[in-house]
C-alpha positions, 0 to 999 in steps of 0.5 A: 547266589549273587556274584559276590557269594559265588566268588566266595564259594569258589574260594571255599571250594579250593580247600576240597579234594579233588578241586571242584569246577567252581574254582575256575570262577576265580579266573573271571573276577574283575579288579572290583570283584577282587577288592570285595573278595579280599575284604570278605577274606580278611573278615572271614579269617580265610585270607592267609589259608587261601594264599597258602592253599593256592601256593600248595596247589601251584595255582598262584596264577589264579591271583592277579599280581596285585592281589598276590602281593597284598596277601604275601605282605599280609602273611609277612605281617601276620607272621611277625604278629604271631611271633609277638602273640606267642612270646606274650603267651609264653610269658604269661604261662611261665608266670601261671606255672610258677604260681601253680595255676591249673590251666590249659591253652584254648584254641590258638597254639593248641589247634596245631597241627590237625586244624592249622598247619602253620601258626602264622596262617591263623589270624588270632585276636586274643589268647584264651586260657581255661582256668580252674575256678580256685585259680581265677583270682591268682590268674587275674592278679598275674595279668593285672600285674603285667598291665592288663585291665579287666574289661568285661565279665560275661558269664564265666569268661573274663576279658582283659586288654593291654595297650588297647588303641582307639581308631584301629581299622582293617588296615591294622588287622595283620600288624604286630601292634603292642596291644593284646587281649586275653580271655580267662574261661573259668572252669567250674568244677562239679562234685559229680563229674570230671572237667577238661582240666582233669584230662590235660595233656602236655605238649612242647611248643615253641620251646616250652611245655604247655598244657592243652586239652585232651584230643577229644576235649579239643575237638569237642570244644572246637566244634561247639565254638563253631556252633556258638558262632552259627547261632549268632549274627556273623561267623568267621568261616575260618572256624568251619574250615579249621573244624573240617580239617580236624575231622578229616585228620581224625577221619579213621580214628574210631577210638576218638569218635567213640569217646566223643559219642560217649561225651554226647550221651552225657550232654545232649548239647554236644550231639546237637551242636556237632550235628548242626556244624557238620551238616552246615559244612557238608551243605556248603563244601560237600561230604567230609565226616565219617559215619562214626560221627554223623550217625549220632549227630547229623542223623539225629537232628530234627527235620526243621533244623536240617531244613534250616541248614539246607535253606540258609546254609550258603547265605550264612557261610557266604554272608557279609559282615555284620551278618543277619538275624536269620539265626533266630529262625534256627534258635526257634527250631533248636528250642524244640530240641531242648536247646535254649538261646542265651537271649529271648527272641524279643531281646535279640530283635530289640535290645534294651541296652546300649552296646558295651564300650569299644574302648574304656577310658584310660587313666590320665588320657589326653583330650585327643584320645578321649575324643577319638574314643567317644567318636569310635563308640558313637560310630559303633552305636550308629552301626548297631542301630542300623543293623537292628533296624534293617535286619529286624525288618528282614527277619520279619519278612523272612519269618513268613517265608520260613513258615511257608517253606516248612508247611510245604516241606514238612 
């Protein structure tokens, strides 16, 4: 690993007990090293978790004063931002409940307390709700009545945005802006099987009774969400950390693991996805999962899939944005286990469509806003072209190396 990746690994190791020796590398970082590391911490979603962990361990002295001040300011900003998102979520849910909509909170607030000890430590981009198929049109009407615009429909996910702004950058990442994004995930009910909406639990959060997924559905959804990001170009490492904390919290809960195993028998994708996620976290951060999980997930992965995690695990987790196409090597191996990717290898390497607009046209927008919007889209298209060109070449070279690796190891 390069110097930057070693620093990132040291950050991840601070979340382990007992504290590994690798964490001492943080004392040797230069100002330039810290600047690069802070950029990665922001994009990975770990910045505020990292600050909280060092304060908890009484190791704040590992941070240079300027870095500590910056992270404290980010925490203050994100606390205000989180309060704004919670208020927005409560307002939407009140209307959902008044309209009799069958729904559940996904991720976000529902991850407390097993995955997230304090809501303000998690950097959340949007509000996610699982909505019954028959309630979808009414949920859409409520959101549009609150000023949201339907931005995109991808499969069974509907994305809505409110007060979107062109020209935002990383410096706005933790700011409490009046811009919100909501995703409705439409739950298709099957006549032959129950759905997570049949197993809802109600919890009082922030003074309101909210429906959340059952403990098993929550853990399952979280694991498969992390798996989806592993099978993509760039992943937020915070997803892995949150899943790891959840598994550790449930470590001795045999009933939960038994119910999860039953769910895996109904859908082979469950054992495959949870196995890849668990093995990847173990590869990078050490053993953490009980045998009641690994015996039917990790241990049932094919040898080529295990080898991919061993070979590319650190590079994927400790990589830089916008990521790589190494996940396509994993996709090839997963296809042998019956799991097909959303796109073919050819489509992933050579997309035949332009990316969707970053920001759609505003009603009665000014010329200045239109220019900023066009410029933002132009920059985005150029960055994607560069990514596909560079990473396409790297993938071609790596494919040959991967074939040799398998020939030697299998």
